[in-house]
PDB file of the backbone (N, CA, C, O) and the ligand in Angstrom, with CONECT records:
HET     ZN  A 101       1
ATOM      1  N   MET A   1      10.247  -5.439 -22.468  1.00  0.00           N
ATOM      2  CA  MET A   1      10.720  -6.422 -21.489  1.00  0.00           C
ATOM      3  C   MET A   1       9.535  -7.067 -20.774  1.00  0.00           C
ATOM      4  O   MET A   1       8.632  -6.378 -20.302  1.00  0.00           O
ATOM      5  N   GLU A   2       9.551  -8.351 -20.702  1.00  0.00           N
ATOM      6  CA  GLU A   2       8.485  -9.075 -20.032  1.00  0.00           C
ATOM      7  C   GLU A   2       8.597  -8.891 -18.522  1.00  0.00           C
ATOM      8  O   GLU A   2       9.670  -9.062 -17.942  1.00  0.00           O
ATOM      9  N   ARG A   3       7.483  -8.543 -17.897  1.00  0.00           N
ATOM     10  CA  ARG A   3       7.527  -8.320 -16.451  1.00  0.00           C
ATOM     11  C   ARG A   3       7.032  -9.557 -15.715  1.00  0.00           C
ATOM     12  O   ARG A   3       5.930  -9.593 -15.168  1.00  0.00           O
ATOM     13  N   LYS A   4       7.880 -10.552 -15.727  1.00  0.00           N
ATOM     14  CA  LYS A   4       7.507 -11.812 -15.117  1.00  0.00           C
ATOM     15  C   LYS A   4       7.769 -11.784 -13.607  1.00  0.00           C
ATOM     16  O   LYS A   4       7.054 -12.413 -12.827  1.00  0.00           O
ATOM     17  N   TYR A   5       8.787 -11.059 -13.222  1.00  0.00           N
ATOM     18  CA  TYR A   5       9.162 -10.991 -11.814  1.00  0.00           C
ATOM     19  C   TYR A   5       9.096  -9.560 -11.313  1.00  0.00           C
ATOM     20  O   TYR A   5       9.451  -8.621 -12.026  1.00  0.00           O
ATOM     21  N   LYS A   6       8.637  -9.404 -10.078  1.00  0.00           N
ATOM     22  CA  LYS A   6       8.628  -8.058  -9.511  1.00  0.00           C
ATOM     23  C   LYS A   6       9.921  -7.786  -8.746  1.00  0.00           C
ATOM     24  O   LYS A   6      10.245  -6.640  -8.433  1.00  0.00           O
ATOM     25  N   PHE A   7      10.642  -8.845  -8.455  1.00  0.00           N
ATOM     26  CA  PHE A   7      11.915  -8.654  -7.759  1.00  0.00           C
ATOM     27  C   PHE A   7      12.890  -9.745  -8.163  1.00  0.00           C
ATOM     28  O   PHE A   7      12.568 -10.932  -8.115  1.00  0.00           O
ATOM     29  N   VAL A   8      14.076  -9.333  -8.557  1.00  0.00           N
ATOM     30  CA  VAL A   8      15.133 -10.272  -8.915  1.00  0.00           C
ATOM     31  C   VAL A   8      16.416  -9.765  -8.289  1.00  0.00           C
ATOM     32  O   VAL A   8      16.750  -8.586  -8.405  1.00  0.00           O
ATOM     33  N   SER A   9      17.132 -10.653  -7.627  1.00  0.00           N
ATOM     34  CA  SER A   9      18.353 -10.204  -6.977  1.00  0.00           C
ATOM     35  C   SER A   9      19.395 -11.311  -6.939  1.00  0.00           C
ATOM     36  O   SER A   9      19.080 -12.477  -6.697  1.00  0.00           O
ATOM     37  N   ASN A  10      20.611 -10.931  -7.176  1.00  0.00           N
ATOM     38  CA  ASN A  10      21.744 -11.845  -7.060  1.00  0.00           C
ATOM     39  C   ASN A  10      22.750 -11.225  -6.114  1.00  0.00           C
ATOM     40  O   ASN A  10      23.268 -10.140  -6.379  1.00  0.00           O
ATOM     41  N   ARG A  11      23.032 -11.901  -5.014  1.00  0.00           N
ATOM     42  CA  ARG A  11      23.933 -11.299  -4.039  1.00  0.00           C
ATOM     43  C   ARG A  11      25.004 -12.276  -3.592  1.00  0.00           C
ATOM     44  O   ARG A  11      24.825 -13.494  -3.586  1.00  0.00           O
ATOM     45  N   VAL A  12      26.116 -11.684  -3.222  1.00  0.00           N
ATOM     46  CA  VAL A  12      27.188 -12.456  -2.608  1.00  0.00           C
ATOM     47  C   VAL A  12      26.956 -12.379  -1.107  1.00  0.00           C
ATOM     48  O   VAL A  12      26.646 -11.316  -0.571  1.00  0.00           O
ATOM     49  N   LEU A  13      27.106 -13.501  -0.443  1.00  0.00           N
ATOM     50  CA  LEU A  13      26.890 -13.521   1.004  1.00  0.00           C
ATOM     51  C   LEU A  13      28.206 -13.730   1.741  1.00  0.00           C
ATOM     52  O   LEU A  13      29.072 -14.494   1.315  1.00  0.00           O
ATOM     53  N   LYS A  14      28.324 -13.027   2.860  1.00  0.00           N
ATOM     54  CA  LYS A  14      29.531 -13.154   3.674  1.00  0.00           C
ATOM     55  C   LYS A  14      29.274 -14.073   4.853  1.00  0.00           C
ATOM     56  O   LYS A  14      28.171 -14.120   5.398  1.00  0.00           O
ATOM     57  N   ASN A  15      30.301 -14.792   5.232  1.00  0.00           N
ATOM     58  CA  ASN A  15      30.171 -15.635   6.420  1.00  0.00           C
ATOM     59  C   ASN A  15      30.573 -14.829   7.655  1.00  0.00           C
ATOM     60  O   ASN A  15      30.815 -13.624   7.575  1.00  0.00           O
ATOM     61  N   LYS A  16      30.639 -15.506   8.781  1.00  0.00           N
ATOM     62  CA  LYS A  16      30.942 -14.791  10.036  1.00  0.00           C
ATOM     63  C   LYS A  16      32.313 -14.144  10.004  1.00  0.00           C
ATOM     64  O   LYS A  16      32.556 -13.162  10.706  1.00  0.00           O
ATOM     65  N   ALA A  17      33.215 -14.688   9.192  1.00  0.00           N
ATOM     66  CA  ALA A  17      34.569 -14.138   9.096  1.00  0.00           C
ATOM     67  C   ALA A  17      34.662 -13.068   8.001  1.00  0.00           C
ATOM     68  O   ALA A  17      35.755 -12.651   7.618  1.00  0.00           O
ATOM     69  N   GLU A  18      33.493 -12.630   7.504  1.00  0.00           N
ATOM     70  CA  GLU A  18      33.430 -11.590   6.479  1.00  0.00           C
ATOM     71  C   GLU A  18      34.035 -12.015   5.141  1.00  0.00           C
ATOM     72  O   GLU A  18      34.440 -11.175   4.338  1.00  0.00           O
ATOM     73  N   GLU A  19      34.092 -13.322   4.913  1.00  0.00           N
ATOM     74  CA  GLU A  19      34.585 -13.822   3.635  1.00  0.00           C
ATOM     75  C   GLU A  19      33.394 -14.048   2.705  1.00  0.00           C
ATOM     76  O   GLU A  19      32.352 -14.555   3.120  1.00  0.00           O
ATOM     77  N   GLU A  20      33.566 -13.666   1.458  1.00  0.00           N
ATOM     78  CA  GLU A  20      32.464 -13.805   0.502  1.00  0.00           C
ATOM     79  C   GLU A  20      32.435 -15.220  -0.062  1.00  0.00           C
ATOM     80  O   GLU A  20      32.984 -15.496  -1.129  1.00  0.00           O
ATOM     81  N   LYS A  21      31.790 -16.094   0.669  1.00  0.00           N
ATOM     82  CA  LYS A  21      31.827 -17.501   0.277  1.00  0.00           C
ATOM     83  C   LYS A  21      30.484 -18.057  -0.163  1.00  0.00           C
ATOM     84  O   LYS A  21      30.402 -19.189  -0.638  1.00  0.00           O
ATOM     85  N   GLY A  22      29.445 -17.275  -0.008  1.00  0.00           N
ATOM     86  CA  GLY A  22      28.134 -17.790  -0.377  1.00  0.00           C
ATOM     87  C   GLY A  22      27.433 -16.869  -1.351  1.00  0.00           C
ATOM     88  O   GLY A  22      27.926 -15.791  -1.684  1.00  0.00           O
ATOM     89  N   LYS A  23      26.284 -17.313  -1.797  1.00  0.00           N
ATOM     90  CA  LYS A  23      25.504 -16.459  -2.681  1.00  0.00           C
ATOM     91  C   LYS A  23      24.024 -16.752  -2.533  1.00  0.00           C
ATOM     92  O   LYS A  23      23.616 -17.812  -2.057  1.00  0.00           O
ATOM     93  N   MET A  24      23.244 -15.788  -2.952  1.00  0.00           N
ATOM     94  CA  MET A  24      21.801 -15.938  -2.873  1.00  0.00           C
ATOM     95  C   MET A  24      21.165 -15.306  -4.098  1.00  0.00           C
ATOM     96  O   MET A  24      21.488 -14.181  -4.479  1.00  0.00           O
ATOM     97  N   ARG A  25      20.260 -16.050  -4.703  1.00  0.00           N
ATOM     98  CA  ARG A  25      19.513 -15.534  -5.840  1.00  0.00           C
ATOM     99  C   ARG A  25      18.044 -15.587  -5.451  1.00  0.00           C
ATOM    100  O   ARG A  25      17.532 -16.637  -5.063  1.00  0.00           O
ATOM    101  N   VAL A  26      17.383 -14.469  -5.556  1.00  0.00           N
ATOM    102  CA  VAL A  26      15.980 -14.393  -5.151  1.00  0.00           C
ATOM    103  C   VAL A  26      15.131 -13.939  -6.339  1.00  0.00           C
ATOM    104  O   VAL A  26      15.453 -12.957  -7.008  1.00  0.00           O
ATOM    105  N   LEU A  27      14.061 -14.659  -6.584  1.00  0.00           N
ATOM    106  CA  LEU A  27      13.123 -14.303  -7.646  1.00  0.00           C
ATOM    107  C   LEU A  27      11.727 -14.253  -7.054  1.00  0.00           C
ATOM    108  O   LEU A  27      11.284 -15.212  -6.423  1.00  0.00           O
ATOM    109  N   VAL A  28      11.041 -13.157  -7.251  1.00  0.00           N
ATOM    110  CA  VAL A  28       9.664 -13.052  -6.791  1.00  0.00           C
ATOM    111  C   VAL A  28       8.784 -12.805  -8.003  1.00  0.00           C
ATOM    112  O   VAL A  28       8.919 -11.788  -8.683  1.00  0.00           O
ATOM    113  N   LYS A  29       7.893 -13.730  -8.267  1.00  0.00           N
ATOM    114  CA  LYS A  29       7.027 -13.602  -9.434  1.00  0.00           C
ATOM    115  C   LYS A  29       6.047 -12.461  -9.256  1.00  0.00           C
ATOM    116  O   LYS A  29       5.548 -12.214  -8.158  1.00  0.00           O
ATOM    117  N   ALA A  30       5.783 -11.777 -10.338  1.00  0.00           N
ATOM    118  CA  ALA A  30       4.823 -10.677 -10.313  1.00  0.00           C
ATOM    119  C   ALA A  30       3.466 -11.203  -9.869  1.00  0.00           C
ATOM    120  O   ALA A  30       3.019 -12.261 -10.314  1.00  0.00           O
ATOM    121  N   GLY A  31       2.819 -10.452  -8.988  1.00  0.00           N
ATOM    122  CA  GLY A  31       1.487 -10.836  -8.536  1.00  0.00           C
ATOM    123  C   GLY A  31       1.475 -11.853  -7.416  1.00  0.00           C
ATOM    124  O   GLY A  31       0.407 -12.305  -7.004  1.00  0.00           O
ATOM    125  N   THR A  32       2.649 -12.223  -6.913  1.00  0.00           N
ATOM    126  CA  THR A  32       2.706 -13.171  -5.805  1.00  0.00           C
ATOM    127  C   THR A  32       3.622 -12.633  -4.705  1.00  0.00           C
ATOM    128  O   THR A  32       4.354 -11.664  -4.905  1.00  0.00           O
ATOM    129  N   ASP A  33       3.565 -13.275  -3.552  1.00  0.00           N
ATOM    130  CA  ASP A  33       4.515 -12.956  -2.483  1.00  0.00           C
ATOM    131  C   ASP A  33       5.320 -14.204  -2.160  1.00  0.00           C
ATOM    132  O   ASP A  33       5.662 -14.464  -1.006  1.00  0.00           O
ATOM    133  N   VAL A  34       5.610 -14.959  -3.191  1.00  0.00           N
ATOM    134  CA  VAL A  34       6.411 -16.165  -3.031  1.00  0.00           C
ATOM    135  C   VAL A  34       7.790 -15.924  -3.626  1.00  0.00           C
ATOM    136  O   VAL A  34       7.927 -15.601  -4.806  1.00  0.00           O
ATOM    137  N   ALA A  35       8.791 -16.084  -2.801  1.00  0.00           N
ATOM    138  CA  ALA A  35      10.161 -15.905  -3.257  1.00  0.00           C
ATOM    139  C   ALA A  35      10.776 -17.271  -3.542  1.00  0.00           C
ATOM    140  O   ALA A  35      10.755 -18.168  -2.700  1.00  0.00           O
ATOM    141  N   THR A  36      11.320 -17.406  -4.737  1.00  0.00           N
ATOM    142  CA  THR A  36      12.079 -18.602  -5.064  1.00  0.00           C
ATOM    143  C   THR A  36      13.538 -18.259  -4.816  1.00  0.00           C
ATOM    144  O   THR A  36      14.086 -17.328  -5.406  1.00  0.00           O
ATOM    145  N   VAL A  37      14.148 -19.025  -3.938  1.00  0.00           N
ATOM    146  CA  VAL A  37      15.501 -18.698  -3.504  1.00  0.00           C
ATOM    147  C   VAL A  37      16.469 -19.830  -3.859  1.00  0.00           C
ATOM    148  O   VAL A  37      16.209 -21.003  -3.595  1.00  0.00           O
ATOM    149  N   TYR A  38      17.577 -19.445  -4.458  1.00  0.00           N
ATOM    150  CA  TYR A  38      18.679 -20.376  -4.679  1.00  0.00           C
ATOM    151  C   TYR A  38      19.818 -19.828  -3.843  1.00  0.00           C
ATOM    152  O   TYR A  38      20.219 -18.676  -4.013  1.00  0.00           O
ATOM    153  N   TYR A  39      20.343 -20.645  -2.941  1.00  0.00           N
ATOM    154  CA  TYR A  39      21.430 -20.103  -2.134  1.00  0.00           C
ATOM    155  C   TYR A  39      22.550 -21.104  -1.935  1.00  0.00           C
ATOM    156  O   TYR A  39      22.366 -22.316  -2.037  1.00  0.00           O
ATOM    157  N   THR A  40      23.717 -20.551  -1.648  1.00  0.00           N
ATOM    158  CA  THR A  40      24.839 -21.342  -1.172  1.00  0.00           C
ATOM    159  C   THR A  40      25.229 -20.715   0.150  1.00  0.00           C
ATOM    160  O   THR A  40      25.595 -19.541   0.202  1.00  0.00           O
ATOM    161  N   CYS A  41      25.154 -21.483   1.205  1.00  0.00           N
ATOM    162  CA  CYS A  41      25.442 -20.957   2.542  1.00  0.00           C
ATOM    163  C   CYS A  41      26.923 -20.590   2.649  1.00  0.00           C
ATOM    164  O   CYS A  41      27.789 -21.409   2.342  1.00  0.00           O
ATOM    165  N   PRO A  42      27.217 -19.358   3.084  1.00  0.00           N
ATOM    166  CA  PRO A  42      28.625 -18.944   3.202  1.00  0.00           C
ATOM    167  C   PRO A  42      29.347 -19.619   4.365  1.00  0.00           C
ATOM    168  O   PRO A  42      30.577 -19.636   4.414  1.00  0.00           O
ATOM    169  N   GLU A  43      28.588 -20.168   5.290  1.00  0.00           N
ATOM    170  CA  GLU A  43      29.196 -20.820   6.449  1.00  0.00           C
ATOM    171  C   GLU A  43      29.574 -22.272   6.177  1.00  0.00           C
ATOM    172  O   GLU A  43      30.696 -22.697   6.454  1.00  0.00           O
ATOM    173  N   CYS A  44      28.610 -23.034   5.625  1.00  0.00           N
ATOM    174  CA  CYS A  44      28.866 -24.474   5.483  1.00  0.00           C
ATOM    175  C   CYS A  44      28.918 -24.945   4.031  1.00  0.00           C
ATOM    176  O   CYS A  44      29.254 -26.099   3.768  1.00  0.00           O
ATOM    177  N   GLY A  45      28.588 -24.058   3.083  1.00  0.00           N
ATOM    178  CA  GLY A  45      28.677 -24.429   1.674  1.00  0.00           C
ATOM    179  C   GLY A  45      27.479 -25.203   1.151  1.00  0.00           C
ATOM    180  O   GLY A  45      27.454 -25.605  -0.012  1.00  0.00           O
ATOM    181  N   PHE A  46      26.491 -25.412   2.002  1.00  0.00           N
ATOM    182  CA  PHE A  46      25.293 -26.127   1.582  1.00  0.00           C
ATOM    183  C   PHE A  46      24.506 -25.270   0.596  1.00  0.00           C
ATOM    184  O   PHE A  46      24.383 -24.060   0.785  1.00  0.00           O
ATOM    185  N   SER A  47      23.974 -25.894  -0.454  1.00  0.00           N
ATOM    186  CA  SER A  47      23.146 -25.114  -1.371  1.00  0.00           C
ATOM    187  C   SER A  47      21.860 -25.843  -1.698  1.00  0.00           C
ATOM    188  O   SER A  47      21.815 -27.070  -1.779  1.00  0.00           O
ATOM    189  N   GLU A  48      20.817 -25.054  -1.883  1.00  0.00           N
ATOM    190  CA  GLU A  48      19.531 -25.624  -2.256  1.00  0.00           C
ATOM    191  C   GLU A  48      18.665 -24.554  -2.877  1.00  0.00           C
ATOM    192  O   GLU A  48      19.005 -23.371  -2.905  1.00  0.00           O
ATOM    193  N   ARG A  49      17.513 -25.023  -3.381  1.00  0.00           N
ATOM    194  CA  ARG A  49      16.512 -24.125  -3.948  1.00  0.00           C
ATOM    195  C   ARG A  49      15.255 -24.320  -3.137  1.00  0.00           C
ATOM    196  O   ARG A  49      14.868 -25.453  -2.853  1.00  0.00           O
ATOM    197  N   LEU A  50      14.609 -23.229  -2.759  1.00  0.00           N
ATOM    198  CA  LEU A  50      13.353 -23.373  -2.039  1.00  0.00           C
ATOM    199  C   LEU A  50      12.433 -22.201  -2.301  1.00  0.00           C
ATOM    200  O   LEU A  50      12.863 -21.134  -2.740  1.00  0.00           O
ATOM    201  N   ASP A  51      11.161 -22.417  -2.025  1.00  0.00           N
ATOM    202  CA  ASP A  51      10.164 -21.359  -2.129  1.00  0.00           C
ATOM    203  C   ASP A  51       9.772 -20.947  -0.729  1.00  0.00           C
ATOM    204  O   ASP A  51       9.533 -21.789   0.137  1.00  0.00           O
ATOM    205  N   THR A  52       9.708 -19.651  -0.515  1.00  0.00           N
ATOM    206  CA  THR A  52       9.356 -19.160   0.804  1.00  0.00           C
ATOM    207  C   THR A  52       8.598 -17.851   0.659  1.00  0.00           C
ATOM    208  O   THR A  52       8.537 -17.278  -0.429  1.00  0.00           O
ATOM    209  N   GLY A  53       8.026 -17.385   1.746  1.00  0.00           N
ATOM    210  CA  GLY A  53       7.277 -16.137   1.687  1.00  0.00           C
ATOM    211  C   GLY A  53       8.211 -14.948   1.485  1.00  0.00           C
ATOM    212  O   GLY A  53       9.297 -14.885   2.062  1.00  0.00           O
ATOM    213  N   TRP A  54       7.772 -14.020   0.664  1.00  0.00           N
ATOM    214  CA  TRP A  54       8.571 -12.831   0.381  1.00  0.00           C
ATOM    215  C   TRP A  54       8.231 -11.733   1.365  1.00  0.00           C
ATOM    216  O   TRP A  54       7.068 -11.355   1.507  1.00  0.00           O
ATOM    217  N   GLU A  55       9.227 -11.229   2.033  1.00  0.00           N
ATOM    218  CA  GLU A  55       9.031 -10.100   2.936  1.00  0.00           C
ATOM    219  C   GLU A  55      10.317  -9.310   3.021  1.00  0.00           C
ATOM    220  O   GLU A  55      11.397  -9.794   2.685  1.00  0.00           O
ATOM    221  N   ARG A  56      10.171  -8.081   3.477  1.00  0.00           N
ATOM    222  CA  ARG A  56      11.329  -7.218   3.611  1.00  0.00           C
ATOM    223  C   ARG A  56      11.469  -6.775   5.042  1.00  0.00           C
ATOM    224  O   ARG A  56      10.457  -6.440   5.658  1.00  0.00           O
ATOM    225  N   PRO A  57      12.646  -6.751   5.610  1.00  0.00           N
ATOM    226  CA  PRO A  57      13.887  -7.206   4.991  1.00  0.00           C
ATOM    227  C   PRO A  57      13.893  -8.723   4.867  1.00  0.00           C
ATOM    228  O   PRO A  57      13.339  -9.428   5.710  1.00  0.00           O
ATOM    229  N   PHE A  58      14.520  -9.213   3.811  1.00  0.00           N
ATOM    230  CA  PHE A  58      14.490 -10.634   3.547  1.00  0.00           C
ATOM    231  C   PHE A  58      15.674 -11.341   4.201  1.00  0.00           C
ATOM    232  O   PHE A  58      16.822 -10.926   4.049  1.00  0.00           O
ATOM    233  N   ALA A  59      15.378 -12.403   4.921  1.00  0.00           N
ATOM    234  CA  ALA A  59      16.429 -13.211   5.539  1.00  0.00           C
ATOM    235  C   ALA A  59      16.003 -14.668   5.516  1.00  0.00           C
ATOM    236  O   ALA A  59      14.815 -14.988   5.487  1.00  0.00           O
ATOM    237  N   LEU A  60      16.979 -15.527   5.528  1.00  0.00           N
ATOM    238  CA  LEU A  60      16.705 -16.956   5.401  1.00  0.00           C
ATOM    239  C   LEU A  60      17.737 -17.716   6.223  1.00  0.00           C
ATOM    240  O   LEU A  60      18.906 -17.335   6.292  1.00  0.00           O
ATOM    241  N   ARG A  61      17.282 -18.792   6.840  1.00  0.00           N
ATOM    242  CA  ARG A  61      18.233 -19.608   7.602  1.00  0.00           C
ATOM    243  C   ARG A  61      18.643 -20.817   6.790  1.00  0.00           C
ATOM    244  O   ARG A  61      17.816 -21.458   6.142  1.00  0.00           O
ATOM    245  N   CYS A  62      19.918 -21.118   6.831  1.00  0.00           N
ATOM    246  CA  CYS A  62      20.440 -22.289   6.143  1.00  0.00           C
ATOM    247  C   CYS A  62      19.787 -23.539   6.728  1.00  0.00           C
ATOM    248  O   CYS A  62      19.717 -23.698   7.947  1.00  0.00           O
ATOM    249  N   SER A  63      19.310 -24.422   5.857  1.00  0.00           N
ATOM    250  CA  SER A  63      18.644 -25.641   6.327  1.00  0.00           C
ATOM    251  C   SER A  63      19.603 -26.576   7.038  1.00  0.00           C
ATOM    252  O   SER A  63      19.186 -27.431   7.819  1.00  0.00           O
ATOM    253  N   LYS A  64      20.871 -26.415   6.770  1.00  0.00           N
ATOM    254  CA  LYS A  64      21.842 -27.345   7.338  1.00  0.00           C
ATOM    255  C   LYS A  64      22.461 -26.841   8.638  1.00  0.00           C
ATOM    256  O   LYS A  64      22.485 -27.557   9.639  1.00  0.00           O
ATOM    257  N   CYS A  65      22.964 -25.603   8.618  1.00  0.00           N
ATOM    258  CA  CYS A  65      23.681 -25.121   9.811  1.00  0.00           C
ATOM    259  C   CYS A  65      22.952 -23.997  10.542  1.00  0.00           C
ATOM    260  O   CYS A  65      23.433 -23.511  11.565  1.00  0.00           O
ATOM    261  N   ASP A  66      21.797 -23.580  10.025  1.00  0.00           N
ATOM    262  CA  ASP A  66      20.983 -22.560  10.679  1.00  0.00           C
ATOM    263  C   ASP A  66      21.605 -21.153  10.647  1.00  0.00           C
ATOM    264  O   ASP A  66      21.192 -20.270  11.399  1.00  0.00           O
ATOM    265  N   PHE A  67      22.582 -20.958   9.783  1.00  0.00           N
ATOM    266  CA  PHE A  67      23.181 -19.631   9.655  1.00  0.00           C
ATOM    267  C   PHE A  67      22.150 -18.670   9.069  1.00  0.00           C
ATOM    268  O   PHE A  67      21.476 -18.991   8.090  1.00  0.00           O
ATOM    269  N   ASN A  68      22.035 -17.496   9.673  1.00  0.00           N
ATOM    270  CA  ASN A  68      21.058 -16.520   9.207  1.00  0.00           C
ATOM    271  C   ASN A  68      21.625 -15.697   8.052  1.00  0.00           C
ATOM    272  O   ASN A  68      22.551 -14.907   8.234  1.00  0.00           O
ATOM    273  N   MET A  69      21.054 -15.894   6.861  1.00  0.00           N
ATOM    274  CA  MET A  69      21.541 -15.183   5.676  1.00  0.00           C
ATOM    275  C   MET A  69      20.597 -14.031   5.374  1.00  0.00           C
ATOM    276  O   MET A  69      19.411 -14.230   5.109  1.00  0.00           O
ATOM    277  N   LYS A  70      21.135 -12.850   5.418  1.00  0.00           N
ATOM    278  CA  LYS A  70      20.305 -11.678   5.128  1.00  0.00           C
ATOM    279  C   LYS A  70      20.580 -11.208   3.714  1.00  0.00           C
ATOM    280  O   LYS A  70      21.715 -11.237   3.239  1.00  0.00           O
ATOM    281  N   LEU A  71      19.544 -10.783   3.065  1.00  0.00           N
ATOM    282  CA  LEU A  71      19.702 -10.222   1.726  1.00  0.00           C
ATOM    283  C   LEU A  71      20.049  -8.747   1.873  1.00  0.00           C
ATOM    284  O   LEU A  71      19.213  -7.944   2.285  1.00  0.00           O
ATOM    285  N   PRO A  72      21.291  -8.394   1.532  1.00  0.00           N
ATOM    286  CA  PRO A  72      21.674  -6.991   1.690  1.00  0.00           C
ATOM    287  C   PRO A  72      20.926  -6.116   0.693  1.00  0.00           C
ATOM    288  O   PRO A  72      20.681  -6.512  -0.447  1.00  0.00           O
ATOM    289  N   LYS A  73      20.579  -4.947   1.136  1.00  0.00           N
ATOM    290  CA  LYS A  73      19.881  -4.011   0.256  1.00  0.00           C
ATOM    291  C   LYS A  73      20.882  -3.203  -0.543  1.00  0.00           C
ATOM    292  O   LYS A  73      21.950  -2.833  -0.053  1.00  0.00           O
ATOM    293  N   LEU A  74      20.520  -2.946  -1.754  1.00  0.00           N
ATOM    294  CA  LEU A  74      21.352  -2.075  -2.583  1.00  0.00           C
ATOM    295  C   LEU A  74      20.672  -0.717  -2.672  1.00  0.00           C
ATOM    296  O   LEU A  74      19.447  -0.606  -2.698  1.00  0.00           O
ATOM    297  N   LYS A  75      21.506   0.301  -2.718  1.00  0.00           N
ATOM    298  CA  LYS A  75      20.951   1.656  -2.746  1.00  0.00           C
ATOM    299  C   LYS A  75      20.062   1.888  -3.970  1.00  0.00           C
ATOM    300  O   LYS A  75      18.992   2.489  -3.873  1.00  0.00           O
ATOM    301  N   ASP A  76      20.528   1.400  -5.120  1.00  0.00           N
ATOM    302  CA  ASP A  76      19.757   1.676  -6.341  1.00  0.00           C
ATOM    303  C   ASP A  76      18.413   0.950  -6.329  1.00  0.00           C
ATOM    304  O   ASP A  76      17.445   1.391  -6.950  1.00  0.00           O
ATOM    305  N   GLU A  77      18.376  -0.168  -5.613  1.00  0.00           N
ATOM    306  CA  GLU A  77      17.142  -0.906  -5.519  1.00  0.00           C
ATOM    307  C   GLU A  77      16.123  -0.137  -4.688  1.00  0.00           C
ATOM    308  O   GLU A  77      14.940  -0.078  -5.021  1.00  0.00           O
ATOM    309  N   MET A  78      16.607   0.444  -3.610  1.00  0.00           N
ATOM    310  CA  MET A  78      15.730   1.236  -2.769  1.00  0.00           C
ATOM    311  C   MET A  78      15.196   2.434  -3.541  1.00  0.00           C
ATOM    312  O   MET A  78      14.036   2.821  -3.402  1.00  0.00           O
ATOM    313  N   LYS A  79      16.061   3.001  -4.346  1.00  0.00           N
ATOM    314  CA  LYS A  79      15.686   4.164  -5.139  1.00  0.00           C
ATOM    315  C   LYS A  79      14.579   3.778  -6.126  1.00  0.00           C
ATOM    316  O   LYS A  79      13.589   4.487  -6.309  1.00  0.00           O
ATOM    317  N   ARG A  80      14.802   2.619  -6.747  1.00  0.00           N
ATOM    318  CA  ARG A  80      13.830   2.161  -7.730  1.00  0.00           C
ATOM    319  C   ARG A  80      12.465   1.973  -7.075  1.00  0.00           C
ATOM    320  O   ARG A  80      11.437   2.330  -7.649  1.00  0.00           O
ATOM    321  N   GLU A  81      12.466   1.410  -5.866  1.00  0.00           N
ATOM    322  CA  GLU A  81      11.191   1.203  -5.180  1.00  0.00           C
ATOM    323  C   GLU A  81      10.534   2.514  -4.820  1.00  0.00           C
ATOM    324  O   GLU A  81       9.314   2.657  -4.909  1.00  0.00           O
ATOM    325  N   LYS A  82      11.338   3.458  -4.417  1.00  0.00           N
ATOM    326  CA  LYS A  82      10.806   4.762  -4.060  1.00  0.00           C
ATOM    327  C   LYS A  82      10.153   5.410  -5.275  1.00  0.00           C
ATOM    328  O   LYS A  82       9.065   5.979  -5.185  1.00  0.00           O
ATOM    329  N   ASN A  83      10.841   5.313  -6.418  1.00  0.00           N
ATOM    330  CA  ASN A  83      10.304   5.884  -7.647  1.00  0.00           C
ATOM    331  C   ASN A  83       8.976   5.244  -8.011  1.00  0.00           C
ATOM    332  O   ASN A  83       8.040   5.908  -8.456  1.00  0.00           O
ATOM    333  N   LYS A  84       8.923   3.947  -7.810  1.00  0.00           N
ATOM    334  CA  LYS A  84       7.705   3.221  -8.135  1.00  0.00           C
ATOM    335  C   LYS A  84       6.561   3.733  -7.268  1.00  0.00           C
ATOM    336  O   LYS A  84       5.438   3.922  -7.737  1.00  0.00           O
ATOM    337  N   GLU A  85       6.872   3.954  -5.994  1.00  0.00           N
ATOM    338  CA  GLU A  85       5.852   4.440  -5.089  1.00  0.00           C
ATOM    339  C   GLU A  85       5.393   5.836  -5.461  1.00  0.00           C
ATOM    340  O   GLU A  85       4.207   6.156  -5.387  1.00  0.00           O
ATOM    341  N   LYS A  86       6.335   6.649  -5.857  1.00  0.00           N
ATOM    342  CA  LYS A  86       6.014   8.012  -6.270  1.00  0.00           C
ATOM    343  C   LYS A  86       5.059   7.968  -7.459  1.00  0.00           C
ATOM    344  O   LYS A  86       4.085   8.716  -7.543  1.00  0.00           O
ATOM    345  N   LYS A  87       5.385   7.055  -8.372  1.00  0.00           N
ATOM    346  CA  LYS A  87       4.571   6.928  -9.580  1.00  0.00           C
ATOM    347  C   LYS A  87       3.150   6.480  -9.204  1.00  0.00           C
ATOM    348  O   LYS A  87       2.157   6.972  -9.740  1.00  0.00           O
ATOM    349  N   LYS A  88       3.095   5.548  -8.281  1.00  0.00           N
ATOM    350  CA  LYS A  88       1.806   5.031  -7.833  1.00  0.00           C
ATOM    351  C   LYS A  88       0.969   6.160  -7.237  1.00  0.00           C
ATOM    352  O   LYS A  88      -0.222   6.293  -7.515  1.00  0.00           O
ATOM    353  N   ARG A  89       1.625   6.960  -6.415  1.00  0.00           N
ATOM    354  CA  ARG A  89       0.932   8.055  -5.762  1.00  0.00           C
ATOM    355  C   ARG A  89       0.387   9.046  -6.801  1.00  0.00           C
ATOM    356  O   ARG A  89      -0.722   9.568  -6.691  1.00  0.00           O
ATOM    357  N   ARG A  90       1.243   9.274  -7.825  1.00  0.00           N
ATOM    358  CA  ARG A  90       0.835  10.217  -8.863  1.00  0.00           C
ATOM    359  C   ARG A  90      -0.382   9.683  -9.621  1.00  0.00           C
ATOM    360  O   ARG A  90      -1.283  10.432  -9.999  1.00  0.00           O
ATOM    361  N   GLU A  91      -0.378   8.370  -9.828  1.00  0.00           N
ATOM    362  CA  GLU A  91      -1.480   7.786 -10.582  1.00  0.00           C
ATOM    363  C   GLU A  91      -2.785   7.846  -9.800  1.00  0.00           C
ATOM    364  O   GLU A  91      -3.871   7.955 -10.370  1.00  0.00           O
ATOM    365  N   MET A  92      -2.650   7.772  -8.481  1.00  0.00           N
ATOM    366  CA  MET A  92      -3.853   7.796  -7.659  1.00  0.00           C
ATOM    367  C   MET A  92      -4.405   9.211  -7.536  1.00  0.00           C
ATOM    368  O   MET A  92      -5.609   9.392  -7.352  1.00  0.00           O
ATOM    369  N   ALA A  93      -3.545  10.203  -7.635  1.00  0.00           N
ATOM    370  CA  ALA A  93      -3.966  11.596  -7.441  1.00  0.00           C
ATOM    371  C   ALA A  93      -4.859  12.080  -8.590  1.00  0.00           C
ATOM    372  O   ALA A  93      -5.302  13.229  -8.585  1.00  0.00           O
TER     373      ALA A  93
HETATM  374 ZN    ZN A 101      24.932 -23.493   6.293  1.00  0.00          ZN2+
END
């Protein structure tokens, strides 16, 4: 498998009424801290693609209505990161 991205995520986003009306796709290229984000705002339905700095926890404001969209963490993703760190530590030892 080609390791082009260090982080890829597809999430459903909830609006203030807890309805799953939006989505967010995040791609972070390997070796960079630039996140390419495709989103549909769950509040106003606005969608766009943009590049922004990658950080955790990841959140983004809708360009149109300023709704704060947070990227929810998945348990298995956290596990995967932990394993990676363990591996890194082992390699350094
Ligand atoms: Zn919006």
